[in-house]
N, C-alpha and C positions, 0 to 999 in steps of 0.2 A: 349541751350547751351550743348553741349556734356561733359560728364564726364572727357574726356581726356584733356580738356581745364582747368580742376583743377589740372592737374598733376604739380608738384613743378618742378624748374629748377634743383634742386639737385637731385631729384628722375629722372629726365629725362637724366641726366648725368650720373647717375649710370646704369640705364638701357642700354643706349648707350653703356658705358665702358663694360656691362656683355655681351651685344648683340656682340660687337667686338671682345671679347675674346672667343665666342662659333661659332666654325667652324665646317666643316663637312656638311655630309648629314646625318641629322637625321632622324631616323627611329622611333621615338618615336610616342607615340598617337597623332595623328594629330589634331590639334584644326581646329575650323569650323571659319567661315568668321568673326563672332562675337568676336573672341578671339584677345583682345587688352591689354595692360598692365593694363587697368582699367575695363575691361569688360570681360564676356564669363563664362566658367564653367572650372574648373582644380580640378583633383583629385592629394593630395599632401599626403606624408606619413610622420609622426612625431613620433619621439621617445617619448614615453608616460611619460617619466621622465621628459620632458619640456611640458607636458599638460597644466598646468596652465598658462605659460606665453604665449604659441602659442595659446592658445584658446582668449587671450586678443587680440594677434597681429591679427588674422582672424576677430574676430569681429569688431574690430576698422576700419580694412582696408575694411570690408563690408559696414559698417556704411558711411565710407568716399566715396565708389564708389557702389551703389546699384546696378549695373549691373553686378559686380562682383560675383561669386560663388565660393567658395571655399569648397569643399569636402574633409575634414581633415580626415584621420584615424589615431589614435592614438594607437601605437603599439609598443611591444619590438623593439629595434635596429634592431636585427638579421632579423625580420620580415619586417620592414620597408626597408633594404636594399635588401632583396629579391625581394621585390615588386617593387622598383626602378630599380634593374638589369633587371627583367622580363618585363618592360616596362608599369606595371598597374599603377604606378604614375609617374607624370613628374617632381617631386620636391621631395626631401627628406631632412628633419631638423635633424640632428643627430649630435653627439659629436665626430665626427670623419671625416677625408678626406678618401677619396677613396683609397682602398688598390692598390698594384701593379698589383696584379691580375685582378681586378675590371677595371682598367685603360686599361689593356691590351685587355678585352672584348670589351669595347667600342672603342678602336682603331680598332678592326677587324669589328666592325659596322659601322666604319667612323663616329662616334660620338665624340664629344670632350666636354664633361660636365665641367661644372666649379662650384667652391665652393666659396662661400664668409662668412667671419667671421660676425657674428651678437652679438656674446657676449662670456662671460667666466663664466662659472658655476663652483661652489664649490660642491664637493661631501661631504655631510655631514654624520658624524658618530653620531649615537643617541643611548641613553641609557635611562633606567628607572629611574625617578627622586630620587629614593632610593637609587640608585647605587653610592658610595663612590667615584669608581674609574671614574670620568668624565675626566681626563686628560691623555692621552694615545699618545704613540710615535709611529711612523710609523712602527718601528720594532716591536713592542707591537702588532700593528695590523696585521703585517705579520705573526707573532706566532699564533694568534687568527684564522685567515682565513686559515692558512694551517693546523691547528690542533696541533700544537707544544705547546700551551697553551690551556688548556681545562678546567682548572678552574679558577674563579675569584681569589683565593688566590695564584695563580700564578703570579697575578698582582700586589696585595699586601696582606700581610698575615692576615690582619684583615678583608678581604673582606669574607663575609659568605654566599655568594650568588650561591655556588656550581658551577655546570656545566656552562659554557659558551655556550649560543647558539646565534650563528650568523644567521641572516636573510636578503635576498635580497628581491626585489620587483618582479624579474620574473629570472628564469634560461637564458633567452636569453636577458636581459636587457643590457644597456650599463654600468650601475653602476657594475655589476657582471665582465663585461669585463674590466673596468677599474681597479677593483681591481686586478685582475689577472695580467694586463699588468704593472700596477704603483707600485702596494703594495707588492703583491706576487712573482712579478717579473718572472712570467711564470710558478711558482709552481702551482699545482693544489689546488683547493679549497679543504678544511677537508670534509669528508663524511657527518658529521653532518649539513653542512651548508644547508640551504633549502629556498625556494622562498614561499612568502606568496600570490603571483598571483596580487598584485596591491599595489601601493604606499600607499593609505588609510589603506589597510589591513595589511601593515608593520608597519605603525604607531600605530594602534591599537594593534598589536602584541607586540611590544615593551612596550606600556603604560600599559599592563595587565600582563607582564612577566618579573619581575625585573632581572632575570638572562639574559635577551636577550641584544643582539647589532645588531643595525640596519645600512645600508648604503642607503642613499636617496639622490636624487637631492636638492638643497636648495631652488628650487622655490617652493617646496611643503610646506615650511614653513618659506618663508622669507617676504611675502608680507601680511603685517599687515592690508591691507584694504580689504582682503580676509577674509569673516567671518568665514571661515573654520579653518584658520591658528591658531588664538588663542585658539581655541579648541584643534587643533592638540598639540600646544606647552604646553598645561596644562598637557598632560600626559607622555610627554619625557623630556629630557635634552639633548642638543647638546654637543658632547664631544669637549674639545679643543686638538688639535693635535700638537706634536713636531716633528722636525726632528732630535732633539738630542736624542740620546740613552741612553746617561749617564750623569749625572751632570746637567739635566734640572731643571729649576726652573719655578715656576708658570707663569712668565712672558713671557717664551718660548712656551708656548702652546697658539694657537690662532684657534678661531673659523672662519668659512666661512662667514665673513662679507665682504661687498664690497670693504672696504679700504683696507683690508688683500688681497684679490684677486687682488686690484689695484696694490699694493704694491709686489705681489708675493711672500709673506711670507707664505699663508696659502699652504700647502704642495699638497694639494689633489684639483688641478684645473684642468680643461678641456676647451677645446674651441667649442662653438657651431657654426655649419655651416648649411647653406642653400646650397643644392648641385642641380643643374638643368640640366636636359638634353636638354632643349629648344635650337633651333638654330635661333630664331626669338624673336621679342619683343612681347611676348604672356603675358597672365595674370600671368604664373609663373616669368616671369622676372619681372612684376611689383609688385609681392608681395615681392620677394628677395629684390627688390630695397627698398621697403617700410620699410621692417625689416631692413635693414642696414642704412636708412636714419634717419633723425631728429625725427619724430614722433614715428617710431619703436625702436629706441635707448632710447627715453624716456619712453616708456613702460617697456624696458629690466631695466632701472634705477630704475623705481618704484617697479619693481617686486623683487628687491633684488640681481639681477645677476650683473655682470661689462658689461656695454656695450662696444662692440668692437671699437667704435670710439668715445664715449663720454668721458667725465671726470668726476670723482668723487671728490668733494671738501672735504678735510680731515682737521679738525680742531683738535687742540691740546687743550683740556679742561682741566683747572686746577681746581681741586675742593677748594671752598672757605673755610678757616679755621674759 
């Protein structure tokens, strides 16, 4: 019995819908005859901010379909998109859709790539556990990242931690781009902001520098079944964020939990996409369909992100008196 016979009805429908929407003469790296939705070899690019969740997706897919071999390169978003545009990878997993310029380039090549939503991510703001300012407004974040707020005492007069040091995972990362797009609203980042080169290094820096503030994708700290996550969380505190600039009460500050992502009350949200340049039902189409299908969405749910098509059950738990 071939692996293709195990392909679920829902996954087949997703793959067919994906393929129907992808037209044109695709000049991307041509697959060989063994390339099917459940077999063959493919190179994909993944925003390294989402490495934990995508590694789970890739590992599960390959266990289900042993003839499928996915070579995933986990890199900063900018590097992933450069490889995708250069036809070095057939699939890109990133937290944005194609830009107008990128779409225009594909039109010139007579390629019609398609993006499919697979989840909603929260960008987490992390501080040292000793920092008394773990409740921040979006306006305060803007001041911190643009350099208008340079001292923790400018956040609250009793904070004696001194200079604020803001840190990202990488200069070309999606979190740095997100902060500029959605927090500073196009304003340049302060000169003192620096990159730590990786997400684990970022967490370690914040854990060892009480005056630091970091920006990280929540899937690095949300999956409690991952043995690294409890260790990470011991050294940091996830800040609550409010959209209110004045008069905010503690209940106005929310952390990037799944329920708050689902309700759209956590302000630092972004959508995760799989973008394919395939024009046929190849392995890229199969993996994209899997990620958007039931099994892929359950993995997304377990990881702490909000599934694109699943539902999160929210309970109002009242403490006993």
